[in-house]
N, C-alpha and C positions, 0 to 999 in steps of 0.2 A: 851411704846410709842417709845423709841429709836429704837427698833426692827422694828416697823411698818414704821418709817421714813426711816430706812436703806433699807428695802425691796422696798419701793417706789422709792428711789433714784437709787438703783441698777437696777430696772426694766426700769427706764427712760434712764439710761446710755446704757443698752443693746439694747433697742429699737432704740435709736438715732444712735448707732454704726452700728447696723444691717441695718437700713434704709439707711445710708450713703453707706455702702458696696453694698447693692442691687441696689442703684441708679446708681452706676458706671457700673454695668454689667446687661444690659437689653436684650441682644440678645440670649436668650436661652429658651427652653421649657422643661417641666418636663419629666423625664425618665420613660415613661409609654409605651414603645414600646415592640414589640414581642421580647422575649429572655431576657428581664430585670428580675433581681431577686430583691426581697424586704425582708427586715427584719424589724419587727416592735415590739414595746412594748407600751402598753396602759393600762389604768385602772383608778382606783380611790382610794384615801386614805381617811380615816376618823380618827379623833382623839376624840372619844367619852369621854374618861376619860384620866387623866394624866398618868395612869400606864399601858395603853395598846394602841396598834395601830391596827386598822382594815384596811384591804386592799382587793382589788379585782383587780388582774393583769392578763393581757393576753399578750402572745408573739406569733409571727407567722413568718413563712418563706413561701414566695410565689414566683411563676414563672409566667410571662406573656406569655400565649399561643398565644395570638393575641394582636395587639395594643389596650390597654385599658382593656383587659380581663385577670384577674389573678385567679389562683387556688393555693392552698397550704394547709399546715398543721398548726394547732394552738394548744397551750397549755395554760391553765388558772389555776390560783390558787387563793383561797380566804380564809380569816380568818375573820369572822364577829361575834363578841361576843363569841369567843371561838369555833365556829362551823367551821370546816375545810372542804373545797371543792376543788376537783381537776377535771379539764375538759381536755379532749383531743379530737381532731376532725379534720375535713377537711372543707375548706371554698372556696368560690368563690366571686369575686368582679368585678364590671364593673365600669369604670371611664368615666365620661362625660367631654366635653369641655377641651380636653387635650392640647390645645394650650395656656391656661391661667395658671397663678400661683394659682388661686382658682379653684380646681377641685372637683365638687360634685361626689359622688359615692353611689352605693347600693351594698349590699352584703348579703350572706346567708351562713349558716354553719350547720353542723350536727356532733354530737359527743356523747361521753359518759361522764357523770358526776358522781363522787363518793363523798359522804358526810359522815363526821364523827361528831357525836354529843357529843363526850366524855366530852368536856369542856363547852358545851352550857349552857346558863343561860336564858332559855326561859320558859314562862308560857304556856304550851301546855295542851290541854284537854286529849290528849292520849300520850302514851309512844312513844318516838322518837327512831327509829332504824336506825343504819348506813345503807346506801344503795347506790345503783347505779341506774341511769336512763338515758335514751336517752335524749339529749338536742338539741333542734332546735333553730336556732338563725337567726334573720333578723336585718339588720343594714342599716342606711342611714346617710351620713355625708358629710363633706367637708375637703379636704386636702389643706393646704396652703403651697406652695413650697417656701422655703427661698433660696434654691439652686436647681439646676436640680436633684440632688441626695438626697435631704433631705426635708421632709415635716412635718409640725405639723398637726395632725388630730383631729377633734372633730366629735362625732357621737352620735346619739340616737340608743340604742341597746335594742332589746326586745328578751328575751330568754324564752322558754317554755320547761318544762321537763315532762317526763312520771311519775316522782315521786317527792315528796317534797324535793328539794335539795338546794333551795335558802334561805338564812337567810336574814330576813328584821329586822326592829327595834325590834319587840318583838314576831315574829312568823317565821315559816318555810313555804314557799310557793312553788308552782310548776311553777311559772313564776316571772319574774323580768324585769323591765325597768330601764336602767341606762344611764347616760351621760358619755361617754368615752372620754378621752383626751390622746393623745399619740404622739410618734415620729415614723417616717418611714424613712428608709434608703434604697436607690436603688443603685444597682451596676450591 
C-alpha cells in the first residue's frame, strides 16, 4: 500500500511541476519540420509472474523529408513467455495538426521478424520451429509534446507476419494488436 501511495504522490508532483513549467513557455510549436531527426523508444512491459519479466520494445531513428512526413529505420525485440523475437525494418509516418501540442499521426512499416522458441511454454498442436517472416505494420496514435523537442506517444499498432512469430497468452500467431507507449526526442 505504501508503494501505491508513493507512486500516486510522485505522479502528482511530476504533473504539477511539468504543468507549471509548460504554462510559463507557450510560444513554441513541435519540431516536425523538414530536416529534423527523431529518436524514439516505445513498447510494453508485463509482469505475469514474480520470477520473470515479459517485454516488447521498439526503437527507431527517423528523418523528416518534408514538414510532417518522416522515414526511418526501426529495431524491435520481444521476450514473451520465453519466446524471443527480433524485428528490423523501415517505416514512414505522417503527422497532422503540427501547430498543436497534441499531434495525431499514422504510420506504416515493413521488415523482417525472427523468432526463437527455445524456452517457450506453449500448448501448441504442432511442433514450433524457429523461423523468420516478413512483418507488415500499421499504426495510428497521438504525440503529446511536453517540449518542442520531446513528446510522449501512444498508439494502436497492428502487425501481420508471413509466419507465426508473435507470442500471445498461450499461443503463437501471425498477427498481433498492441497499445504502444513511448518517448520521442527531436533534434
